C-alpha positions in Angstrom: 0.1 0.0 0.1 1.3 3.4 -1.0 2.6 5.7 1.9 0.1 8.6 2.6 1.1 11.9 3.9 -0.4 13.2 7.1 1.3 16.5 7.9 1.9 17.2 11.5 1.6 20.9 12.6 5.1 22.4 12.5 7.0 25.6 11.9 7.7 26.2 8.1 10.7 24.5 6.7 13.7 26.6 6.7 15.8 26.9 3.5 19.3 25.9 3.9 20.7 26.9 0.5 24.2 28.7 0.3 24.4 32.5 0.3 24.4 34.1 -3.1 27.7 35.2 -4.5 27.5 37.3 -7.8 30.9 36.0 -9.2 30.8 32.4 -7.8 31.2 29.7 -10.5 28.3 27.6 -11.5 29.7 24.5 -10.1 30.4 26.2 -6.8 26.9 27.3 -6.5 25.6 23.8 -7.2 28.2 22.3 -4.8 27.3 24.9 -1.9 23.6 23.7 -2.4 24.4 20.5 -1.1 27.1 21.4 1.6 26.0 22.1 5.2 26.4 25.3 6.5 26.7 26.6 10.1 25.8 30.2 10.9 23.7 30.8 7.7 20.5 29.8 9.5 19.4 28.8 12.9 17.6 25.6 12.4 14.4 24.9 14.3 14.2 21.6 16.3 16.5 18.7 16.6 16.4 15.4 14.8 16.1 12.5 17.0 17.3 8.9 16.6 14.4 6.7 16.2 14.0 4.6 19.4 10.3 4.2 19.9 8.0 1.7 18.0 8.0 -2.0 18.2 9.5 -2.9 14.8 13.2 -3.3 14.0 13.4 -1.9 10.6 14.3 -5.0 8.5 12.1 -7.3 10.5 9.2 -4.8 10.1 8.8 -1.1 11.3 5.4 -0.8 12.9 3.6 1.7 10.6 2.3 4.4 10.8 5.4 6.3 11.8 6.1 9.9 12.3 9.7 11.3 11.6 10.8 14.8 12.5 13.8 16.1 10.5 15.9 19.0 12.0 14.6 22.3 10.5 11.7 20.8 8.6 8.1 19.5 9.0 7.3 16.3 10.7 5.9 13.7 8.2 3.5 10.8 9.1 3.8 7.7 6.8 0.8 5.4 7.1 2.7 2.4 5.3 6.1 1.5 4.3 7.1 3.4 1.1 7.4 1.2 -1.9 8.4 3.8 -4.6 10.9 6.4 -3.3 12.3 9.3 -5.3 15.5 10.7 -3.9 16.6 14.2 -4.9 19.4 14.5 -2.4 22.8 12.7 -3.2 23.7 12.2 0.5 20.3 10.8 1.2 20.4 8.4 -1.9 23.5 6.9 -0.6 22.0 6.4 2.9 18.9 4.9 1.5 21.1 2.1 0.0 23.2 1.8 3.1 20.1 1.0 5.3 18.8 -1.5 2.8 16.0 0.6 1.2 17.7 0.5 -2.3 15.0 -1.9 -3.7 12.6 0.9 -2.9 14.2 3.5 -4.8 12.7 4.1 -8.3 14.5 7.4 -9.4 17.3 9.6 -8.1 18.4 13.1 -9.2 21.1 13.8 -11.7 23.7 14.5 -9.1 23.1 11.2 -7.1 26.3 9.4 -8.5 26.8 6.9 -5.8 26.0 3.9 -5.6 26.2 3.0 -9.3 23.1 1.0 -9.2 20.9 3.9 -8.3 18.3 4.7 -11.0 19.9 8.1 -12.0 17.7 10.4 -14.1 17.6 14.1 -15.1 15.4 15.0 -12.3 17.0 18.1 -10.3 17.3 18.4 -6.7 18.1 22.0 -6.8 15.1 23.2 -9.0 12.7 20.1 -8.6 9.7 19.8 -11.2 6.6 18.3 -9.5 5.3 16.9 -12.7 8.6 15.2 -13.7 8.9 13.9 -10.2 5.2 12.5 -10.3 5.8 10.6 -13.4 7.7 8.2 -11.5 4.7 7.4 -9.4 6.4 7.8 -6.0 4.7 7.4 -2.7 7.7 9.2 -0.9 9.8 12.0 -2.3 13.0 13.3 -0.4 14.2 16.7 -1.0 16.8 19.1 0.5 14.4 21.9 0.9 11.0 23.3 0.4 10.9 26.7 2.0 7.3 27.5 1.0 5.8 24.3 0.9 5.0 24.4 -2.8 6.6 21.2 -3.8 5.1 19.3 -1.0 1.5 20.5 -1.7 1.9 19.7 -5.4 3.2 16.0 -4.6 0.4 15.7 -2.1 -2.2 16.1 -4.7 -0.3 13.3 -6.7 -0.5 10.9 -3.7 3.0 11.2 -2.6 4.5 12.3 0.8 7.4 14.7 0.9 10.3 14.2 3.4 12.5 17.5 3.7 16.0 16.7 4.8 18.1 19.7 5.1 21.7 19.5 5.2 22.9 18.7 8.9 24.6 21.4 10.7 26.8 19.0 12.9 28.1 15.4 12.8 25.5 14.6 15.4 22.7 15.7 13.1 24.2 13.7 10.3 23.9 10.5 12.4 20.5 11.3 13.5 19.6 11.7 9.8 21.0 8.2 9.1 18.7 6.8 11.7 15.6 8.8 10.6 16.1 7.7 7.0 15.9 4.0 8.2 12.8 4.5 10.3 11.0 6.4 7.4 11.7 3.5 5.0 11.0 0.6 7.1 14.5 0.0 8.2 14.7 1.2 11.7 17.3 -1.2 13.1 19.6 -0.7 10.0 19.3 3.1 10.5 20.2 3.1 14.1 23.2 0.6 13.3 24.4 2.9 10.5 24.3 5.8 12.6 26.1 4.1 15.6 28.7 2.5 13.5 29.6 5.6 11.5 29.9 7.6 14.7 32.1 5.0 16.3 34.3 4.7 13.1 35.0 8.6 13.0 35.5 8.8 16.8 38.0 6.0 16.6 39.7 7.6 13.8 40.1 10.9 15.5 41.2 9.5 18.9 43.8 7.3 17.5 45.5 10.1 15.4 48.6 11.8 17.0 48.1 15.1 18.7 50.0 17.8 16.4 49.8 21.5 16.1 49.0 21.7 12.2 47.2 24.3 10.0 45.4 23.5 7.0 43.8 24.9 3.7 40.8 23.0 2.3 40.2 23.8 -1.4 36.6 23.7 -2.9 37.6 25.0 -6.2 40.7 26.3 -8.0 39.5 29.9 -7.6 40.1 29.5 -3.9 36.8 29.2 -2.5 37.3 27.5 0.7 35.7 26.4 4.3 36.2 27.6 7.6 35.7 25.7 10.9 32.4 27.0 11.2 31.0 24.5 8.6 30.2 20.9 8.8 33.6 19.8 7.3 35.3 22.2 9.6 33.9 20.2 12.5 35.6 17.2 11.1 39.0 18.9 10.9 38.4 20.3 14.4 38.1 16.7 15.6 41.9 16.5 15.0 42.8 19.9 16.4 43.7 21.4 13.1 43.8 25.2 12.5 41.9 26.6 9.6 43.8 29.5 7.9 40.7 30.8 6.5 39.1 31.4 9.9 40.8 34.7 10.4 38.8 37.0 12.7 35.4 35.5 11.9 34.9 31.8 10.9 31.1 32.6 10.2 32.1 35.3 7.7 30.4 34.5 4.1 28.5 31.7 5.7 31.8 29.8 6.3 32.6 29.6 2.7 35.0 32.4 1.9 37.2 33.0 -1.3 40.7 33.6 -0.5 43.5 35.0 -2.8 46.5 32.9 -3.6 48.6 35.5 -2.0 46.8 35.1 1.4 47.2 31.3 1.0 50.9 31.4 0.6 51.3 33.9 3.2 49.4 31.6 5.8 51.8 28.8 4.7 49.5 25.9 5.7 51.1 22.8 6.9 48.4 20.5 5.3 46.5 21.3 1.9 43.4 19.3 1.1 41.9 19.4 -2.5 38.2 18.8 -3.0 38.4 19.8 -6.6 40.3 16.7 -7.9 37.6 15.3 -10.1 35.8 18.4 -11.2 39.0 20.4 -11.9 41.9 18.1 -12.3 43.8 19.5 -9.3 46.5 17.4 -7.5 49.8 17.9 -5.8 51.7 18.7 -9.1 49.2 21.4 -10.4 49.3 23.0 -6.9 53.1 23.0 -7.0 53.0 24.8 -10.4 50.9 27.8 -9.0 53.1 30.9 -8.5 54.7 31.1 -5.2 53.0 27.8 -3.9 56.2 25.7 -4.3 57.6 27.6 -1.2 54.8 26.6 1.1 55.5 24.0 3.7 52.6 21.7 2.6 54.2 21.5 -0.8 57.7 21.3 0.1 57.0 18.4 2.4 54.6 16.5 0.2 51.5 17.2 2.3 49.0 18.0 -0.5 46.1 15.5 -0.2 43.6 14.6 -2.8 40.0 14.3 -1.6 37.0 12.7 -3.6 34.9 15.8 -4.6 31.7 14.0 -3.9 32.6 12.5 -0.5 33.9 16.0 0.5 30.7 17.6 -0.4 28.1 15.1 1.1 27.0 14.0 4.6 26.5 10.2 3.5 28.0 7.3 5.4 31.0 7.6 3.0 32.1 10.5 5.4 34.1 7.9 7.0 36.4 7.9 3.9 37.1 11.6 4.2 37.8 11.5 7.8 40.2 8.5 7.1 42.2 10.8 4.7 42.4 13.6 7.3 43.6 11.1 9.9 46.3 9.6 7.7 47.4 13.2 6.8 47.9 14.1 10.3 49.6 11.0 11.1 52.1 11.6 8.3 52.9 15.2 8.9 
């Protein structure tokens, strides 16, 4: 039986998009729409790990269930969703990790992992209700729906809409894993995924040596970066790393400032992390060829680390892979 949507009275969903920048490259705008930001918005509510109900997800969650995402309306699902459309790449990955992959009938154009996900031309940034409805979903997952127009349109088509904004903290991400499991009928798997991911990240951070190191995280070759007041910044904080982009206010520019090459060279970071390897072909060699960069400690001591662009821009369970790169970098320094 298709899942039906019974909206609980909540405050309107808050939009979690990145701040507008007139000269920001198109790829960066799309990337920032998926990245979690701190300080841009004060999100209402707090996602709770599902620990009520009788069912253990894979053995049969007891429906109906109500899920309450942080910063978005609560949603009640009367039955386990059988046809899910995901327009959030991070959530697409989570759906498969909790065992709901067989329920997914369509994902957006940016959902590149796992390879078996039914990728389409659907947009998660500018969702089209008619195109979404053509897949006959009973549950649609989106990253934002500020005015509720998409939710209203899809409700008329018989689909529930679950808004899952980008988490602001690691704890929020873990809670979202559990929530996805509960909403899809895989409660136990969702809880286990949350706990295992948290434990893996905690172990990596605690096993790393304590060193006084600074770092620069590159979002794209025009020197957009992150500060410590971001989701990824929290990861680096686990290792006690100092962000050269923080300057006087880590919250400036929503935590995603654009630096100059001169400022980066002057700051002389101990570690450089590149999150523009796939999109823009950046690596240790291209960095060393930039004017003046060959004098930087990170370049001289071979401490330029390549990241997977997708993993470094999502809050999926693959976040552990990103944390492992950081952990290894600290150990090698």
